[in-house]
Backbone and ligand atoms as CSV (ligand in chain L), in Angstrom:
chain,resi,resn,atom,element,x,y,z
A,1,MET,N,N,80.919,21.076,7.353
A,1,MET,CA,C,80.058,22.252,7.414
A,1,MET,C,C,80.378,23.079,8.665
A,2,TYR,N,N,80.291,24.390,8.491
A,2,TYR,CA,C,80.609,25.281,9.605
A,2,TYR,C,C,79.340,25.897,10.191
A,3,LYS,N,N,79.524,26.461,11.373
A,3,LYS,CA,C,78.461,27.223,12.009
A,3,LYS,C,C,78.663,28.685,11.591
A,4,MET,N,N,77.584,29.355,11.263
A,4,MET,CA,C,77.675,30.747,10.841
A,4,MET,C,C,78.022,31.654,12.019
A,5,VAL,N,N,79.001,32.520,11.813
A,5,VAL,CA,C,79.361,33.496,12.840
A,5,VAL,C,C,78.419,34.699,12.709
A,6,LEU,N,N,77.781,35.065,13.804
A,6,LEU,CA,C,76.852,36.197,13.799
A,6,LEU,C,C,77.413,37.337,14.645
A,7,THR,N,N,76.881,38.536,14.435
A,7,THR,CA,C,77.255,39.647,15.307
A,7,THR,C,C,76.649,39.398,16.688
A,8,PRO,N,N,77.252,39.786,17.775
A,8,PRO,CA,C,78.552,40.442,17.822
A,8,PRO,C,C,79.683,39.422,17.900
A,9,ASN,N,N,80.613,39.503,17.002
A,9,ASN,CA,C,81.777,38.631,17.058
A,9,ASN,C,C,82.945,39.388,16.441
A,10,HIS,N,N,84.019,39.487,17.185
A,10,HIS,CA,C,85.117,40.345,16.751
A,10,HIS,C,C,85.749,39.910,15.436
A,11,ILE,N,N,85.642,38.622,15.110
A,11,ILE,CA,C,86.269,38.148,13.866
A,11,ILE,C,C,85.666,38.848,12.637
A,12,LEU,N,N,84.414,39.284,12.768
A,12,LEU,CA,C,83.747,39.986,11.664
A,12,LEU,C,C,84.309,41.389,11.457
A,13,LEU,N,N,85.091,41.872,12.411
A,13,LEU,CA,C,85.632,43.234,12.340
A,13,LEU,C,C,87.128,43.248,12.076
A,14,GLU,N,N,87.695,42.054,11.903
A,14,GLU,CA,C,89.144,41.963,11.695
A,14,GLU,C,C,89.512,41.940,10.217
A,15,THR,N,N,90.732,42.387,9.928
A,15,THR,CA,C,91.257,42.257,8.573
A,15,THR,C,C,91.788,40.840,8.429
A,16,ALA,N,N,91.242,40.100,7.471
A,16,ALA,CA,C,91.639,38.701,7.285
A,16,ALA,C,C,93.035,38.614,6.655
A,17,LEU,N,N,93.720,37.524,6.929
A,17,LEU,CA,C,95.092,37.330,6.450
A,17,LEU,C,C,95.112,36.656,5.077
A,18,PRO,N,N,96.124,36.978,4.263
A,18,PRO,CA,C,96.214,36.343,2.946
A,18,PRO,C,C,96.425,34.833,3.056
A,19,VAL,N,N,95.965,34.130,2.036
A,19,VAL,CA,C,96.208,32.683,1.944
A,19,VAL,C,C,97.566,32.499,1.270
A,20,LEU,N,N,98.441,31.726,1.905
A,20,LEU,CA,C,99.782,31.502,1.352
A,20,LEU,C,C,99.977,30.061,0.879
A,21,GLN,N,N,99.233,29.142,1.502
A,21,GLN,CA,C,99.380,27.724,1.170
A,21,GLN,C,C,98.165,27.226,0.395
A,22,PHE,N,N,98.407,26.772,-0.814
A,22,PHE,CA,C,97.304,26.230,-1.634
A,22,PHE,C,C,97.359,24.706,-1.564
A,23,ASP,N,N,96.966,24.211,-0.413
A,23,ASP,CA,C,97.133,22.794,-0.128
A,23,ASP,C,C,95.786,22.087,0.089
A,24,LYS,N,N,95.869,20.839,0.542
A,24,LYS,CA,C,94.667,20.032,0.797
A,24,LYS,C,C,93.773,20.673,1.847
A,25,LYS,N,N,94.414,21.285,2.839
A,25,LYS,CA,C,93.675,21.893,3.944
A,25,LYS,C,C,92.790,23.035,3.394
A,26,LEU,N,N,93.348,23.811,2.478
A,26,LEU,CA,C,92.587,24.911,1.868
A,26,LEU,C,C,91.386,24.365,1.099
A,27,LYS,N,N,91.620,23.297,0.356
A,27,LYS,CA,C,90.527,22.701,-0.433
A,27,LYS,C,C,89.413,22.191,0.472
A,28,GLN,N,N,89.802,21.667,1.636
A,28,GLN,CA,C,88.799,21.192,2.596
A,28,GLN,C,C,87.991,22.365,3.161
A,29,VAL,N,N,88.692,23.470,3.463
A,29,VAL,CA,C,88.010,24.682,3.979
A,29,VAL,C,C,86.988,25.161,2.946
A,30,ILE,N,N,87.388,25.186,1.671
A,30,ILE,CA,C,86.494,25.642,0.599
A,30,ILE,C,C,85.275,24.712,0.476
A,31,LYS,N,N,85.539,23.435,0.564
A,31,LYS,CA,C,84.451,22.448,0.480
A,31,LYS,C,C,83.455,22.657,1.639
A,32,ASP,N,N,84.002,22.841,2.838
A,32,ASP,CA,C,83.147,23.041,4.013
A,32,ASP,C,C,82.395,24.374,3.935
A,33,MET,N,N,83.072,25.396,3.396
A,33,MET,CA,C,82.401,26.694,3.236
A,33,MET,C,C,81.265,26.575,2.228
A,34,SER,N,N,81.521,25.839,1.149
A,34,SER,CA,C,80.517,25.657,0.107
A,34,SER,C,C,79.281,24.936,0.656
A,35,GLU,N,N,79.518,23.923,1.481
A,35,GLU,CA,C,78.399,23.197,2.115
A,35,GLU,C,C,77.618,24.117,3.050
A,36,THR,N,N,78.365,24.967,3.748
A,36,THR,CA,C,77.724,25.912,4.679
A,36,THR,C,C,76.841,26.891,3.916
A,37,LEU,N,N,77.363,27.378,2.784
A,37,LEU,CA,C,76.597,28.319,1.953
A,37,LEU,C,C,75.359,27.631,1.371
A,38,ASP,N,N,75.536,26.409,0.909
A,38,ASP,CA,C,74.406,25.654,0.339
A,38,ASP,C,C,73.315,25.367,1.365
A,39,ALA,N,N,73.710,25.291,2.623
A,39,ALA,CA,C,72.745,24.939,3.672
A,39,ALA,C,C,71.918,26.135,4.142
A,40,THR,N,N,72.276,27.342,3.712
A,40,THR,CA,C,71.518,28.521,4.154
A,40,THR,C,C,70.153,28.516,3.481
A,41,SER,N,N,69.128,28.811,4.258
A,41,SER,CA,C,67.798,28.777,3.674
A,41,SER,C,C,66.978,30.035,3.972
A,42,ASP,N,N,67.203,30.629,5.076
A,42,ASP,CA,C,66.401,31.799,5.429
A,42,ASP,C,C,67.252,32.902,6.018
A,43,PRO,N,N,67.849,33.755,5.191
A,43,PRO,CA,C,67.734,33.803,3.750
A,43,PRO,C,C,68.708,32.852,3.058
A,44,VAL,N,N,68.470,32.614,1.774
A,44,VAL,CA,C,69.400,31.826,0.969
A,44,VAL,C,C,70.615,32.711,0.690
A,45,GLY,N,N,71.788,32.207,1.046
A,45,GLY,CA,C,72.996,33.006,0.844
A,45,GLY,C,C,73.480,32.921,-0.588
A,46,VAL,N,N,73.978,34.028,-1.089
A,46,VAL,CA,C,74.574,34.014,-2.430
A,46,VAL,C,C,76.070,34.317,-2.360
A,47,GLY,N,N,76.548,34.513,-1.140
A,47,GLY,CA,C,77.971,34.740,-0.949
A,47,GLY,C,C,78.342,34.415,0.488
A,48,LEU,N,N,79.590,34.014,0.676
A,48,LEU,CA,C,80.055,33.687,2.029
A,48,LEU,C,C,81.558,33.950,2.106
A,49,ALA,N,N,81.939,34.708,3.132
A,49,ALA,CA,C,83.359,35.003,3.332
A,49,ALA,C,C,83.876,34.175,4.514
A,50,ALA,N,N,85.151,33.798,4.454
A,50,ALA,CA,C,85.727,32.922,5.489
A,50,ALA,C,C,85.537,33.441,6.926
A,51,PRO,N,N,85.669,34.759,7.175
A,51,PRO,CA,C,85.455,35.220,8.562
A,51,PRO,C,C,84.051,34.890,9.083
A,52,GLN,N,N,83.086,34.713,8.177
A,52,GLN,CA,C,81.717,34.377,8.589
A,52,GLN,C,C,81.587,32.942,9.094
A,53,VAL,N,N,82.631,32.140,8.877
A,53,VAL,CA,C,82.638,30.793,9.459
A,53,VAL,C,C,83.794,30.661,10.454
A,54,GLY,N,N,84.293,31.815,10.917
A,54,GLY,CA,C,85.300,31.823,11.975
A,54,GLY,C,C,86.735,31.672,11.498
A,55,ILE,N,N,86.965,31.839,10.183
A,55,ILE,CA,C,88.320,31.701,9.643
A,55,ILE,C,C,88.762,33.050,9.083
A,56,SER,N,N,89.759,33.646,9.730
A,56,SER,CA,C,90.181,34.983,9.318
A,56,SER,C,C,91.204,34.918,8.176
A,57,LYS,N,N,90.737,34.407,7.044
A,57,LYS,CA,C,91.584,34.278,5.852
A,57,LYS,C,C,90.874,34.938,4.662
A,58,ARG,N,N,91.676,35.372,3.672
A,58,ARG,CA,C,91.114,36.107,2.536
A,58,ARG,C,C,90.545,35.143,1.478
A,59,ILE,N,N,89.377,34.604,1.813
A,59,ILE,CA,C,88.669,33.665,0.933
A,59,ILE,C,C,87.196,34.055,0.934
A,60,PHE,N,N,86.572,34.105,-0.244
A,60,PHE,CA,C,85.109,34.146,-0.240
A,60,PHE,C,C,84.553,33.326,-1.391
A,61,LEU,N,N,83.309,32.929,-1.226
A,61,LEU,CA,C,82.599,32.169,-2.251
A,61,LEU,C,C,81.421,32.991,-2.731
A,62,VAL,N,N,81.071,32.867,-3.995
A,62,VAL,CA,C,79.828,33.467,-4.472
A,62,VAL,C,C,79.035,32.416,-5.232
A,63,LYS,N,N,77.743,32.537,-5.106
A,63,LYS,CA,C,76.852,31.603,-5.774
A,63,LYS,C,C,75.555,32.360,-6.103
A,64,PRO,N,N,75.609,33.141,-7.181
A,64,PRO,CA,C,74.474,34.021,-7.482
A,64,PRO,C,C,73.161,33.290,-7.725
A,65,LYS,N,N,73.243,32.077,-8.248
A,65,LYS,CA,C,72.016,31.317,-8.489
A,65,LYS,C,C,72.040,30.049,-7.662
A,66,GLU,N,N,70.864,29.692,-7.128
A,66,GLU,CA,C,70.793,28.525,-6.255
A,66,GLU,C,C,71.345,27.258,-6.906
A,67,ASP,N,N,71.065,27.119,-8.206
A,67,ASP,CA,C,71.518,25.904,-8.878
A,67,ASP,C,C,72.839,26.119,-9.626
A,68,GLY,N,N,73.432,27.272,-9.393
A,68,GLY,CA,C,74.656,27.605,-10.131
A,68,GLY,C,C,75.908,27.082,-9.457
A,69,LEU,N,N,77.017,27.252,-10.158
A,69,LEU,CA,C,78.308,26.831,-9.642
A,69,LEU,C,C,78.795,27.841,-8.609
A,70,THR,N,N,79.564,27.352,-7.665
A,70,THR,CA,C,80.136,28.236,-6.659
A,70,THR,C,C,81.462,28.781,-7.167
A,71,GLY,N,N,81.598,30.105,-7.144
A,71,GLY,CA,C,82.869,30.736,-7.516
A,71,GLY,C,C,83.730,30.882,-6.271
A,72,VAL,N,N,85.007,30.556,-6.406
A,72,VAL,CA,C,85.944,30.637,-5.279
A,72,VAL,C,C,86.937,31.763,-5.530
A,73,PHE,N,N,87.047,32.673,-4.584
A,73,PHE,CA,C,87.924,33.835,-4.724
A,73,PHE,C,C,88.897,33.872,-3.549
A,74,ILE,N,N,90.175,33.720,-3.865
A,74,ILE,CA,C,91.202,33.729,-2.826
A,74,ILE,C,C,92.128,34.919,-3.050
A,75,ASN,N,N,92.464,35.595,-1.959
A,75,ASN,CA,C,93.287,36.811,-2.010
A,75,ASN,C,C,92.758,37.814,-3.048
A,76,PRO,N,N,91.454,38.081,-3.042
A,76,PRO,CA,C,90.885,38.980,-4.046
A,76,PRO,C,C,91.256,40.437,-3.788
A,77,GLU,N,N,91.387,41.170,-4.880
A,77,GLU,CA,C,91.700,42.598,-4.799
A,77,GLU,C,C,90.948,43.323,-5.888
A,78,ILE,N,N,90.437,44.511,-5.572
A,78,ILE,CA,C,89.839,45.339,-6.620
A,78,ILE,C,C,90.978,46.090,-7.297
A,79,VAL,N,N,91.143,45.870,-8.597
A,79,VAL,CA,C,92.251,46.513,-9.306
A,79,VAL,C,C,91.777,47.712,-10.115
A,80,GLU,N,N,90.482,47.808,-10.350
A,80,GLU,CA,C,89.883,48.940,-11.071
A,80,GLU,C,C,88.454,49.062,-10.599
A,81,GLU,N,N,87.958,50.301,-10.522
A,81,GLU,CA,C,86.542,50.455,-10.179
A,81,GLU,C,C,85.983,51.683,-10.858
A,82,SER,N,N,84.688,51.657,-11.085
A,82,SER,CA,C,84.054,52.808,-11.706
A,82,SER,C,C,83.933,53.905,-10.660
A,83,GLN,N,N,83.937,55.169,-11.106
A,83,GLN,CA,C,83.758,56.285,-10.179
A,83,GLN,C,C,82.331,56.294,-9.670
A,84,GLU,N,N,81.439,55.928,-10.577
A,84,GLU,CA,C,80.019,56.014,-10.301
A,84,GLU,C,C,79.556,54.972,-9.277
A,85,GLU,N,N,78.751,55.454,-8.329
A,85,GLU,CA,C,78.155,54.545,-7.348
A,85,GLU,C,C,76.654,54.582,-7.496
A,86,GLU,N,N,75.995,53.511,-7.147
A,86,GLU,CA,C,74.536,53.509,-7.192
A,86,GLU,C,C,74.006,52.426,-6.271
A,87,ILE,N,N,72.745,52.610,-5.890
A,87,ILE,CA,C,72.044,51.529,-5.210
A,87,ILE,C,C,71.425,50.731,-6.353
A,88,PRO,N,N,71.874,49.527,-6.588
A,88,PRO,CA,C,71.363,48.795,-7.744
A,88,PRO,C,C,69.869,48.555,-7.635
A,89,SER,N,N,69.199,48.598,-8.767
A,89,SER,CA,C,67.788,48.237,-8.782
A,89,SER,C,C,67.695,46.848,-9.391
A,90,PHE,N,N,66.585,46.208,-9.202
A,90,PHE,CA,C,66.488,44.842,-9.695
A,90,PHE,C,C,65.070,44.496,-10.101
A,91,THR,N,N,64.970,43.453,-10.874
A,91,THR,CA,C,63.663,42.953,-11.267
A,91,THR,C,C,63.389,41.686,-10.470
A,92,ASN,N,N,62.170,41.270,-10.467
A,92,ASN,CA,C,61.782,40.098,-9.689
A,92,ASN,C,C,62.561,38.844,-10.017
A,93,SER,N,N,62.896,38.710,-11.284
A,93,SER,CA,C,63.555,37.480,-11.720
A,93,SER,C,C,65.026,37.433,-11.338
A,94,GLU,N,N,65.551,38.565,-10.891
A,94,GLU,CA,C,66.962,38.597,-10.552
A,94,GLU,C,C,67.181,38.478,-9.055
A,95,LYS,N,N,68.281,37.868,-8.719
A,95,LYS,CA,C,68.685,37.840,-7.315
A,95,LYS,C,C,69.809,38.847,-7.228
A,96,VAL,N,N,69.474,40.008,-6.779
A,96,VAL,CA,C,70.455,41.071,-6.897
A,96,VAL,C,C,70.904,41.666,-5.577
A,97,GLU,N,N,71.019,40.866,-4.559
A,97,GLU,CA,C,71.694,41.455,-3.437
A,97,GLU,C,C,72.519,40.449,-2.719
A,98,ALA,N,N,73.235,40.967,-1.773
A,98,ALA,CA,C,74.291,40.148,-1.222
A,98,ALA,C,C,73.776,38.838,-0.664
A,99,HIS,N,N,72.603,38.801,-0.123
A,99,HIS,CA,C,72.166,37.507,0.370
A,99,HIS,C,C,70.787,37.064,-0.068
A,100,LYS,N,N,69.843,37.898,-0.064
A,100,LYS,CA,C,68.528,37.486,-0.552
A,100,LYS,C,C,67.796,38.708,-1.088
A,101,PRO,N,N,67.166,38.583,-2.210
A,101,PRO,CA,C,66.497,39.762,-2.741
A,101,PRO,C,C,65.243,40.101,-1.971
A,102,LYS,N,N,65.114,41.366,-1.695
A,102,LYS,CA,C,63.872,41.859,-1.098
A,102,LYS,C,C,63.526,43.097,-1.893
A,103,LYS,N,N,62.265,43.338,-2.018
A,103,LYS,CA,C,61.846,44.431,-2.879
A,103,LYS,C,C,61.565,45.691,-2.068
A,104,SER,N,N,62.088,46.791,-2.541
A,104,SER,CA,C,61.785,48.071,-1.940
A,104,SER,C,C,61.899,49.110,-3.032
A,105,LYS,N,N,60.791,49.527,-3.552
A,105,LYS,CA,C,60.753,50.504,-4.643
A,105,LYS,C,C,61.726,50.116,-5.744
A,106,LYS,N,N,61.827,48.866,-6.004
A,106,LYS,CA,C,62.729,48.319,-7.015
A,106,LYS,C,C,64.207,48.569,-6.727
A,107,LYS,N,N,64.472,49.069,-5.518
A,107,LYS,CA,C,65.868,49.249,-5.157
A,107,LYS,C,C,66.307,48.034,-4.355
A,108,LEU,N,N,67.548,47.697,-4.533
A,108,LEU,CA,C,68.091,46.528,-3.861
A,108,LEU,C,C,68.235,46.743,-2.358
A,109,LEU,N,N,67.780,45.796,-1.594
A,109,LEU,CA,C,68.042,45.802,-0.157
A,109,LEU,C,C,69.107,44.754,0.109
A,110,GLU,N,N,70.203,45.208,0.663
A,110,GLU,CA,C,71.288,44.275,0.941
A,110,GLU,C,C,71.115,43.677,2.329
A,111,GLY,N,N,71.505,42.445,2.454
A,111,GLY,CA,C,71.460,41.786,3.753
A,111,GLY,C,C,72.718,40.970,3.939
A,112,CYS,N,N,72.853,40.353,5.109
A,112,CYS,CA,C,74.067,39.597,5.395
A,112,CYS,C,C,73.739,38.425,6.311
A,113,LEU,N,N,74.284,37.259,5.999
A,113,LEU,CA,C,74.025,36.059,6.803
A,113,LEU,C,C,74.514,36.221,8.246
A,114,SER,N,N,75.479,37.123,8.454
A,114,SER,CA,C,76.015,37.324,9.802
A,114,SER,C,C,75.271,38.398,10.591
A,115,VAL,N,N,74.359,39.106,9.898
A,115,VAL,CA,C,73.567,40.162,10.556
A,115,VAL,C,C,72.095,39.879,10.263
A,116,PRO,N,N,71.527,38.856,10.907
A,116,PRO,CA,C,70.174,38.417,10.544
A,116,PRO,C,C,69.121,39.503,10.711
A,117,ASN,N,N,68.163,39.470,9.806
A,117,ASN,CA,C,66.981,40.336,9.863
A,117,ASN,C,C,67.233,41.834,9.696
A,118,ILE,N,N,68.390,42.182,9.195
A,118,ILE,CA,C,68.690,43.588,8.946
A,118,ILE,C,C,68.877,43.755,7.438
A,119,TRP,N,N,68.196,44.759,6.883
A,119,TRP,CA,C,68.276,44.999,5.446
A,119,TRP,C,C,68.448,46.483,5.192
A,120,GLY,N,N,69.134,46.824,4.129
A,120,GLY,CA,C,69.279,48.249,3.826
A,120,GLY,C,C,69.792,48.492,2.423
A,121,ASN,N,N,69.519,49.702,1.950
A,121,ASN,CA,C,70.016,50.110,0.629
A,121,ASN,C,C,71.477,50.511,0.757
A,122,VAL,N,N,72.311,49.895,-0.018
A,122,VAL,CA,C,73.736,50.215,0.006
A,122,VAL,C,C,74.181,50.660,-1.375
A,123,SER,N,N,74.837,51.813,-1.387
A,123,SER,CA,C,75.374,52.320,-2.635
A,123,SER,C,C,76.693,51.611,-2.917
A,124,ARG,N,N,76.816,51.050,-4.105
A,124,ARG,CA,C,78.033,50.307,-4.460
A,124,ARG,C,C,78.590,50.815,-5.776
A,125,LYS,N,N,79.865,50.557,-6.013
A,125,LYS,CA,C,80.456,50.877,-7.313
A,125,LYS,C,C,79.723,50.080,-8.378
A,126,LYS,N,N,79.449,50.743,-9.502
A,126,LYS,CA,C,78.687,50.073,-10.564
A,126,LYS,C,C,79.467,48.923,-11.181
A,127,GLU,N,N,80.767,49.143,-11.272
A,127,GLU,CA,C,81.607,48.142,-11.933
A,127,GLU,C,C,82.927,48.024,-11.176
A,128,VAL,N,N,83.361,46.789,-10.978
A,128,VAL,CA,C,84.680,46.598,-10.369
A,128,VAL,C,C,85.444,45.520,-11.140
A,129,LYS,N,N,86.753,45.734,-11.231
A,129,LYS,CA,C,87.595,44.693,-11.816
A,129,LYS,C,C,88.343,44.035,-10.661
A,130,LEU,N,N,88.187,42.739,-10.574
A,130,LEU,CA,C,88.755,41.995,-9.458
A,130,LEU,C,C,89.888,41.097,-9.955
A,131,SER,N,N,90.941,41.013,-9.158
A,131,SER,CA,C,91.937,39.976,-9.430
A,131,SER,C,C,91.946,39.062,-8.215
A,132,TRP,N,N,92.178,37.791,-8.451
A,132,TRP,CA,C,92.143,36.827,-7.344
A,132,TRP,C,C,92.900,35.570,-7.734
A,133,GLN,N,N,93.007,34.653,-6.799
A,133,GLN,CA,C,93.606,33.347,-7.080
A,133,GLN,C,C,92.554,32.269,-6.866
A,134,ASP,N,N,92.686,31.179,-7.611
A,134,ASP,CA,C,91.760,30.069,-7.389
A,134,ASP,C,C,92.375,29.110,-6.363
A,135,GLU,N,N,91.704,27.983,-6.117
A,135,GLU,CA,C,92.170,27.098,-5.041
A,135,GLU,C,C,93.500,26.421,-5.351
A,136,ASN,N,N,93.955,26.525,-6.610
A,136,ASN,CA,C,95.279,25.993,-6.950
A,136,ASN,C,C,96.350,27.090,-6.983
A,137,GLY,N,N,95.925,28.318,-6.670
A,137,GLY,CA,C,96.874,29.426,-6.635
A,137,GLY,C,C,96.983,30.172,-7.951
A,138,LYS,N,N,96.251,29.720,-8.964
A,138,LYS,CA,C,96.298,30.353,-10.275
A,138,LYS,C,C,95.608,31.715,-10.226
A,139,LYS,N,N,96.244,32.705,-10.897
A,139,LYS,CA,C,95.693,34.059,-10.871
A,139,LYS,C,C,94.648,34.271,-11.961
A,140,HIS,N,N,93.628,35.045,-11.606
A,140,HIS,CA,C,92.553,35.393,-12.547
A,140,HIS,C,C,92.209,36.862,-12.376
A,141,SER,N,N,91.582,37.447,-13.399
A,141,SER,CA,C,90.976,38.761,-13.198
A,141,SER,C,C,89.769,38.892,-14.115
A,142,LYS,N,N,88.797,39.659,-13.652
A,142,LYS,CA,C,87.542,39.799,-14.393
A,142,LYS,C,C,86.804,41.045,-13.934
A,143,LYS,N,N,86.056,41.632,-14.887
A,143,LYS,CA,C,85.203,42.772,-14.536
A,143,LYS,C,C,83.829,42.273,-14.126
A,144,PHE,N,N,83.271,42.861,-13.065
A,144,PHE,CA,C,81.931,42.502,-12.611
A,144,PHE,C,C,81.044,43.730,-12.617
A,145,LYS,N,N,79.808,43.540,-13.033
A,145,LYS,CA,C,78.829,44.622,-12.892
A,145,LYS,C,C,77.485,44.037,-12.486
A,146,GLY,N,N,76.558,44.917,-12.099
A,146,GLY,CA,C,75.234,44.451,-11.667
A,146,GLY,C,C,75.311,43.623,-10.395
A,147,PHE,N,N,74.493,42.586,-10.336
A,147,PHE,CA,C,74.393,41.728,-9.157
A,147,PHE,C,C,75.738,41.152,-8.702
A,148,PRO,N,N,76.506,40.514,-9.611
A,148,PRO,CA,C,77.796,39.970,-9.173
A,148,PRO,C,C,78.741,41.035,-8.602
A,149,ALA,N,N,78.677,42.265,-9.123
A,149,ALA,CA,C,79.538,43.341,-8.603
A,149,ALA,C,C,79.176,43.673,-7.159
A,150,VAL,N,N,77.878,43.635,-6.845
A,150,VAL,CA,C,77.429,43.896,-5.469
A,150,VAL,C,C,77.947,42.790,-4.545
A,151,ILE,N,N,77.806,41.558,-4.986
A,151,ILE,CA,C,78.245,40.436,-4.132
A,151,ILE,C,C,79.749,40.511,-3.866
A,152,VAL,N,N,80.531,40.709,-4.906
A,152,VAL,CA,C,81.985,40.701,-4.667
A,152,VAL,C,C,82.409,41.877,-3.775
A,153,GLN,N,N,81.741,43.022,-3.906
A,153,GLN,CA,C,82.082,44.159,-3.033
A,153,GLN,C,C,81.679,43.859,-1.585
A,154,HIS,N,N,80.504,43.261,-1.413
A,154,HIS,CA,C,80.027,42.902,-0.072
A,154,HIS,C,C,80.979,41.878,0.585
A,155,GLU,N,N,81.362,40.863,-0.183
A,155,GLU,CA,C,82.214,39.803,0.371
A,155,GLU,C,C,83.638,40.288,0.617
A,156,LEU,N,N,84.146,41.119,-0.285
A,156,LEU,CA,C,85.499,41.664,-0.091
A,156,LEU,C,C,85.528,42.537,1.170
A,157,ASP,N,N,84.462,43.275,1.413
A,157,ASP,CA,C,84.353,44.062,2.652
A,157,ASP,C,C,84.539,43.169,3.884
A,158,HIS,N,N,83.931,41.976,3.848
A,158,HIS,CA,C,84.063,41.053,4.991
A,158,HIS,C,C,85.530,40.749,5.286
A,159,LEU,N,N,86.346,40.650,4.243
A,159,LEU,CA,C,87.766,40.326,4.433
A,159,LEU,C,C,88.529,41.503,5.038
A,160,ASN,N,N,87.892,42.682,4.988
A,160,ASN,CA,C,88.502,43.868,5.589
A,160,ASN,C,C,87.773,44.301,6.860
A,161,GLY,N,N,86.966,43.394,7.393
A,161,GLY,CA,C,86.284,43.663,8.665
A,161,GLY,C,C,85.157,44.672,8.570
A,162,ILE,N,N,84.586,44.816,7.380
A,162,ILE,CA,C,83.523,45.809,7.176
A,162,ILE,C,C,82.195,45.101,6.912
A,163,LEU,N,N,81.180,45.458,7.693
A,163,LEU,CA,C,79.836,44.907,7.486
A,163,LEU,C,C,79.020,45.901,6.659
A,164,PHE,N,N,78.060,45.388,5.907
A,164,PHE,CA,C,77.321,46.265,4.977
A,164,PHE,C,C,76.621,47.419,5.676
A,165,ILE,N,N,76.267,47.224,6.955
A,165,ILE,CA,C,75.543,48.279,7.672
A,165,ILE,C,C,76.383,49.541,7.832
A,166,GLU,N,N,77.699,49.385,7.723
A,166,GLU,CA,C,78.562,50.563,7.832
A,166,GLU,C,C,78.436,51.484,6.631
A,167,HIS,N,N,77.861,50.992,5.562
A,167,HIS,CA,C,77.673,51.812,4.361
A,167,HIS,C,C,76.330,52.539,4.366
A,168,LEU,N,N,75.486,52.257,5.352
A,168,LEU,CA,C,74.146,52.853,5.356
A,168,LEU,C,C,74.205,54.309,5.808
A,169,SER,N,N,73.127,55.022,5.566
A,169,SER,CA,C,73.063,56.423,5.974
A,169,SER,C,C,73.132,56.503,7.497
A,170,PHE,N,N,73.545,57.658,7.986
A,170,PHE,CA,C,73.709,57.875,9.424
A,170,PHE,C,C,72.440,57.494,10.193
A,171,LEU,N,N,71.307,57.947,9.669
A,171,LEU,CA,C,70.028,57.725,10.347
A,171,LEU,C,C,69.660,56.241,10.401
A,172,LYS,N,N,69.799,55.591,9.264
A,172,LYS,CA,C,69.472,54.168,9.157
A,172,LYS,C,C,70.400,53.346,10.069
A,173,LYS,N,N,71.673,53.756,10.082
A,173,LYS,CA,C,72.657,53.071,10.906
A,173,LYS,C,C,72.289,53.197,12.389
A,174,LYS,N,N,71.827,54.403,12.765
A,174,LYS,CA,C,71.432,54.666,14.146
A,174,LYS,C,C,70.242,53.779,14.548
A,175,LEU,N,N,69.284,53.666,13.645
A,175,LEU,CA,C,68.109,52.819,13.888
A,175,LEU,C,C,68.529,51.368,14.104
A,176,ILE,N,N,69.421,50.897,13.229
A,176,ILE,CA,C,69.893,49.512,13.302
A,176,ILE,C,C,70.679,49.279,14.588
A,177,LEU,N,N,71.514,50.251,14.925
A,177,LEU,CA,C,72.326,50.158,16.139
A,177,LEU,C,C,71.410,50.018,17.362
A,178,ASN,N,N,70.355,50.827,17.415
A,178,ASN,CA,C,69.408,50.754,18.532
A,178,ASN,C,C,68.751,49.385,18.610
A,179,LYS,N,N,68.410,48.845,17.438
A,179,LYS,CA,C,67.790,47.513,17.374
A,179,LYS,C,C,68.770,46.445,17.896
A,180,LEU,N,N,70.028,46.548,17.473
A,180,LEU,CA,C,71.034,45.568,17.883
A,180,LEU,C,C,71.317,45.657,19.385
A,181,ILE,N,N,71.306,46.881,19.918
A,181,ILE,CA,C,71.544,47.058,21.358
A,181,ILE,C,C,70.411,46.381,22.131
A,182,LYS,N,N,69.192,46.598,21.654
A,182,LYS,CA,C,68.020,46.015,22.308
A,182,LYS,C,C,68.120,44.490,22.318
A,183,GLU,N,N,68.634,43.930,21.226
A,183,GLU,CA,C,68.754,42.476,21.113
A,183,GLU,C,C,70.071,41.948,21.682
A,184,LYS,N,N,70.811,42.836,22.346
A,184,LYS,CA,C,72.111,42.497,22.944
A,184,LYS,C,C,73.109,41.959,21.908
A,185,LYS,N,N,73.015,42.474,20.683
A,185,LYS,CA,C,73.947,42.048,19.648
A,185,LYS,C,C,74.993,43.126,19.389
A,186,TYR,N,N,74.995,44.106,20.252
A,186,TYR,CA,C,75.927,45.192,20.103
A,186,TYR,C,C,77.056,45.062,21.120
A,187,TYR,N,N,78.246,45.427,20.725
A,187,TYR,CA,C,79.286,45.621,21.726
A,187,TYR,C,C,80.171,46.772,21.279
A,188,LYS,N,N,80.923,47.299,22.209
A,188,LYS,CA,C,81.758,48.459,21.946
A,188,LYS,C,C,82.694,48.162,20.769
A,189,GLY,N,N,82.777,49.066,19.868
A,189,GLY,CA,C,83.655,48.875,18.734
A,189,GLY,C,C,82.889,48.410,17.506
A,190,TYR,N,N,81.682,47.978,17.737
A,190,TYR,CA,C,80.856,47.537,16.617
A,190,TYR,C,C,80.146,48.734,16.012
A,191,LEU,N,N,80.126,48.846,14.729
A,191,LEU,CA,C,79.606,49.968,13.939
A,191,LEU,C,C,80.521,51.180,13.962
L,1,CO,CO,CO,77.717,39.352,4.498
């Protein structure tokens, strides 16, 4: 199990490197990441990218349901996306945001395990087609929409050093930045 990397930490702002070796070491990293994701409780994580556990590699996990299987995405790429963007809305029974659902006028509030206690509406592509490799190096591709589309976009951003707060409106971002400065979680180059 890993310790969660929180802001401010430069690894969260770096472009992660591709995975080239599909070996035992990779499988161990995935296992440890999965345990780390399962151990999150407040909020319960539904996705985790390798940079969030201090590993700058292009790997993320998704687990939309607490009792569901963990999906492993290695070297993921968006190969197609819808033009249309929206802030997804959700119902109570759905877990429709990157880390934990919170209700705000039925619009999704996105959060991140690496940016505790910060939530915001993020406009995302409605549909994305992702290609990736599994832990054995086998290639896959699939279209995602709704909740899973939000998670994969949020997690893929992590591999490119982008935090969800960068997608927020100027005003909201400014408010968050002020909060982070007050809590000494800000450093130059962040946001
Ligand atoms: Co995140």
